[in-house]
C-alpha positions in Angstrom: -23.6 79.7 147.2 -21.5 76.7 148.2 -17.9 76.3 147.3 -16.4 74.5 144.2 -15.4 71.3 146.1 -18.8 71.1 147.8 -20.5 71.8 144.5 -18.6 68.9 142.8 -19.5 66.5 145.6 -23.1 67.5 145.4 -23.4 67.1 141.6 -21.7 63.7 141.8 -24.2 62.6 144.4 -27.2 63.5 142.3 -25.5 62.5 139.0 -26.7 65.4 136.9 -24.6 66.7 134.0 -23.8 70.4 133.4 -22.6 72.2 130.3 -21.4 75.4 132.0 -22.0 77.9 134.8 -25.8 78.1 134.3 -26.0 74.4 134.6 -23.7 74.5 137.6 -26.1 76.9 139.3 -29.1 74.7 138.8 -27.2 71.5 139.8 -25.7 73.2 142.8 -29.2 74.2 143.9 -30.7 70.7 143.3 -27.9 68.9 145.2 -29.3 70.1 148.5 -32.7 70.0 150.2 -35.5 72.2 148.9 -36.1 73.6 152.4 -32.5 74.9 152.4 -32.7 76.9 149.2 -30.8 80.2 149.3 -32.6 83.5 149.3 -34.2 84.3 145.9 -32.4 87.7 145.4 -29.1 85.9 145.7 -30.0 83.3 143.1 -31.7 85.8 140.8 -28.6 88.1 140.7 -26.3 85.3 139.7 -28.8 83.8 137.1 -29.4 87.2 135.5 -25.6 87.8 135.3 -25.0 84.4 133.7 -27.9 84.7 131.2 -26.5 88.1 130.0 -23.5 86.3 128.5 -25.5 83.8 126.5 -25.2 84.6 122.8 -28.0 82.3 121.4 -30.5 81.3 124.0 -32.5 79.2 121.5 -29.7 76.5 121.2 -27.2 77.3 123.9 -25.9 74.1 125.4 -25.6 75.4 129.0 -29.0 77.2 129.1 -31.0 74.4 127.4 -29.5 71.7 129.6 -30.2 73.6 132.8 -33.8 74.3 131.6 -34.3 70.7 130.7 -33.3 69.6 134.2 -35.7 72.0 135.7 -38.6 70.9 133.5 -37.8 67.2 134.2 -38.9 67.6 137.8 -42.5 67.7 136.5 -42.1 64.3 134.7 -40.3 61.4 136.4 -37.5 63.5 137.8 -34.0 62.1 138.6 -32.8 59.7 141.3 -31.5 61.1 144.6 -33.3 64.5 144.2 -35.4 65.9 147.0 -39.0 65.7 145.6 -39.7 69.1 147.3 -37.8 70.8 144.5 -40.7 70.3 142.0 -42.7 73.1 143.7 -39.9 75.0 145.3 -40.5 78.8 144.8 -36.7 79.3 144.3 -36.5 76.6 141.6 -39.6 77.7 139.8 -38.4 81.3 139.8 -35.1 80.2 138.4 -36.7 78.1 135.7 -38.9 81.0 134.8 -35.8 83.1 134.1 -34.4 80.4 131.9 -37.7 79.9 130.1 -38.2 83.6 129.4 -34.7 83.9 127.9 -35.4 80.9 125.6 -38.9 81.8 124.5 -38.2 85.5 124.0 -35.2 84.7 121.8 -37.3 82.2 119.8 -40.1 84.7 119.3 -37.5 87.2 118.0 -36.0 84.6 115.7 -39.3 83.6 114.2 -40.6 87.1 113.9 -44.2 88.2 113.6 -46.4 85.8 111.5 -49.2 86.7 109.2 -52.6 87.5 110.6 -54.5 84.3 111.4 -58.2 83.7 110.6 -59.5 81.4 113.4 -62.0 79.9 111.0 -59.2 78.5 108.7 -56.5 77.4 111.2 -56.5 73.8 109.9 -55.9 74.9 106.3 -53.3 77.4 107.5 -51.3 74.6 109.2 -51.4 72.5 106.0 -50.1 75.5 104.0 -47.3 75.9 106.6 -46.4 72.2 106.2 -46.4 72.4 102.4 -44.3 75.6 102.4 -41.7 74.3 104.8 -38.2 74.5 103.3 -36.3 72.9 106.1 -33.5 70.4 105.5 -34.5 66.7 104.9 -32.8 64.8 107.7 -35.0 61.8 107.1 -34.1 61.6 103.4 -30.3 61.5 104.3 -30.9 58.8 106.8 -33.0 56.8 104.4 -30.5 56.7 101.5 -27.1 57.6 102.8 -26.6 57.4 106.6 -24.1 54.9 108.1 -25.1 53.0 111.2 -23.1 55.3 113.5 -25.1 58.3 112.1 -28.4 56.5 112.6 -27.5 55.6 116.2 -26.6 59.3 116.9 -30.0 60.3 115.5 -31.8 57.9 117.8 -29.8 59.3 120.8 -30.9 62.8 119.9 -34.5 61.7 119.7 -34.4 59.6 122.9 -34.8 62.7 125.1 -38.3 63.1 123.7 -39.3 59.7 122.4 -38.8 57.9 125.8 -41.4 60.3 127.2 -43.4 60.5 124.0 -46.8 62.3 124.3 -46.3 63.3 127.9 -45.6 67.0 127.2 -48.7 67.2 125.0 -50.9 65.5 127.6 -50.6 68.6 129.8 -53.1 70.1 127.5 -55.8 67.5 128.3 -57.3 69.2 131.4 -57.0 72.6 129.8 -59.3 71.9 126.9 -63.0 71.1 126.7 -65.6 69.8 124.2 -64.6 68.6 120.7 -61.0 69.8 120.9 -60.5 67.7 124.0 -62.0 64.7 122.4 -59.8 65.1 119.4 -56.7 65.4 121.6 -57.6 62.3 123.5 -58.2 60.4 120.2 -54.6 61.1 119.2 -53.1 60.5 122.7 -54.9 57.1 123.2 -53.0 55.8 120.2 -49.7 57.3 121.4 -50.1 55.4 124.7 -50.7 52.1 123.0 -54.5 52.0 123.0 -54.6 50.3 126.3 -51.7 47.9 125.7 -48.7 48.9 127.6 -46.3 47.0 125.3 -47.6 49.1 122.4 -46.9 52.5 124.0 -44.8 54.5 121.5 -42.2 55.2 124.2 -41.9 51.4 124.8 -41.5 50.7 121.1 -38.8 53.3 120.9 -36.9 51.8 123.8 -37.0 48.5 121.9 -35.5 50.2 118.8 -32.7 51.6 121.1 -31.9 48.1 122.4 -31.7 46.7 118.9 -29.2 49.4 118.1 -27.1 48.6 121.1 -28.1 51.7 123.0 -29.0 52.4 126.6 -32.8 52.7 126.7 -33.0 54.3 130.2 -34.7 57.7 130.2 -32.2 60.5 130.1 -29.3 58.1 129.7 -27.8 60.4 127.1 -28.7 63.8 128.7 -25.0 64.7 129.0 -24.3 63.9 125.3 -26.9 65.9 123.3 -26.5 69.6 122.4 -28.7 72.5 123.3 -30.5 72.4 119.9 -31.8 68.9 120.7 -32.9 69.8 124.2 -34.6 72.9 122.9 -37.0 70.8 120.8 -38.1 69.1 124.1 -38.0 72.2 126.2 -40.3 73.9 123.8 -43.0 71.3 124.5 -42.6 71.5 128.2 -42.7 75.3 128.2 -45.9 75.3 126.2 -47.5 72.3 127.9 -46.9 73.4 131.5 -48.5 76.8 131.0 -52.3 77.0 130.6 -51.8 80.4 128.8 -49.8 78.6 126.1 -52.4 75.8 125.5 -52.9 77.1 122.0 -49.2 76.8 121.3 -48.9 73.2 122.6 -52.0 72.2 120.5 -50.4 73.8 117.4 -47.2 72.0 118.1 -48.9 68.7 118.4 -50.9 69.2 115.2 -47.8 70.0 113.2 -45.9 67.1 114.9 -48.6 64.7 113.7 -48.9 66.3 110.2 -45.1 66.0 109.5 -44.6 62.5 111.0 -45.7 59.8 108.6 -43.3 60.4 105.7 -40.1 60.8 107.9 -41.0 57.7 109.9 -41.4 55.7 106.8 -37.9 56.8 105.7 -36.4 56.0 109.1 -37.9 52.5 108.9 -36.5 52.1 105.4 -33.1 53.3 106.7 -33.0 50.5 109.3 -34.0 47.9 106.8 -31.3 49.1 104.4 -28.8 48.8 107.3 -29.9 45.2 107.9 -32.3 45.4 110.8 -35.5 43.4 111.3 -39.1 44.2 112.0 -38.5 44.4 115.8 -36.1 47.3 115.2 -38.4 49.1 112.7 -41.6 48.5 114.7 -41.6 52.0 116.3 -41.3 53.8 112.9 -43.7 51.5 111.1 -46.3 52.1 113.8 -46.0 55.8 113.3 -46.5 55.6 109.5 -49.9 54.1 110.0 -51.0 56.0 113.1 -49.9 59.5 112.1 -51.5 59.3 108.6 -54.8 58.9 110.4 -54.0 61.6 113.0 -53.0 64.4 110.8 -56.5 65.5 109.8 -57.8 65.0 113.3 -54.9 67.1 114.7 -55.1 69.9 112.1 -58.9 70.3 111.7 -60.6 68.8 114.8 -58.0 69.7 117.4 -56.2 72.8 116.3 -59.0 74.1 114.1 -61.6 73.2 116.6 -59.8 75.0 119.4 -59.4 78.1 117.2 -63.1 78.1 116.5 -63.9 77.6 120.2 -61.4 80.2 121.5 -60.5 82.5 118.5 -58.1 84.5 120.7 -55.8 81.5 120.7 -55.5 81.2 116.9 -52.2 83.1 116.6 -50.6 81.1 119.3 -51.7 77.8 117.7 -50.0 78.8 114.5 -46.9 80.0 116.5 -46.6 76.6 118.1 -46.6 74.9 114.7 -44.0 77.5 113.3 -41.8 77.0 116.4 -41.7 73.2 115.8 -40.7 73.6 112.2 -38.1 76.1 113.0 -36.3 74.1 115.7 -36.5 70.9 113.7 -34.7 72.7 110.9 -32.0 73.9 113.2 -31.6 70.4 114.6 -31.4 68.9 111.2 -28.8 71.4 110.0 -26.7 70.6 113.1 -26.7 66.9 112.5 -26.2 67.0 108.7 -23.5 69.7 109.1 -21.5 67.6 111.6 -21.8 64.4 109.5 -20.7 66.2 106.3 -17.5 67.1 108.2 -17.0 63.6 109.4 -17.6 64.7 113.0 -20.1 63.6 115.7 -23.3 65.6 116.0 -23.3 65.0 119.8 -22.0 67.5 122.3 -20.0 64.7 123.9 -19.1 61.7 121.8 -20.0 58.2 123.0 
């Protein structure tokens, strides 16, 4: 691999952050041309060695940031990067190592779930939602958060909300029949129902501007911790793999089912802090839209897919469980930091 001074120059040229040696490895690779990628055995040896020292792959800052950067090449990527990296065998193999470390650790952390009856997946998801005992981040923001805390919360969410729905849309060409129709019904609303100014990502950018934040995609990539990035990486890992189409559907179903009440609270929080309807538009939109979506997502989408492809039932439920688990870890990170009077960000603003 290239030397330290060359690596620094390369990372500055492409403007990508790193949180440690795993990130350095990925950024070092991406700072050159895809055609000049080093031999895979050389990359693999270093990556395996670095991954062996990661204590908690599910939320590790270094691993999750490097994985996020690799996944981002399949969305709108980053300026100054060789487009050839998106399908570079070396980069894909490196990403697969990062991905495997993350998902295997997550599966171990979640443990085996109960047997799943494909005929009752929709009801099963509602029982999971009802039995969720995760911390209530939304309640704290509604009644007690100061403006600085709410701004930090929005920064954490910006890594997903500025690309809202895109990870779930990878499932569209992988479904057929009624489940596909149900997915499209949800996604059309997420993308503004044909009105670009009502796309949810655009509404979120408006909220960011009202809060005095930078609304450029990935503007805060170097500030958020691994637990935040893990919530987005989970969607990309599921969405980009056809074999995990059940998991991304289960994730979306639970996402919609658990959205309306928190978003009502977030809107209330901004009103309590003195903000107007322009600032709360994103959250108010979700209260109405997601209340309609939850039954479609649980019964028509997730339940419909399980009935159509019964072998996917367990992975559908796994996707839902994974979302609840990572959201709880993220909520605990934020609330724990704020209780100590500290920032929840990896790097303060």
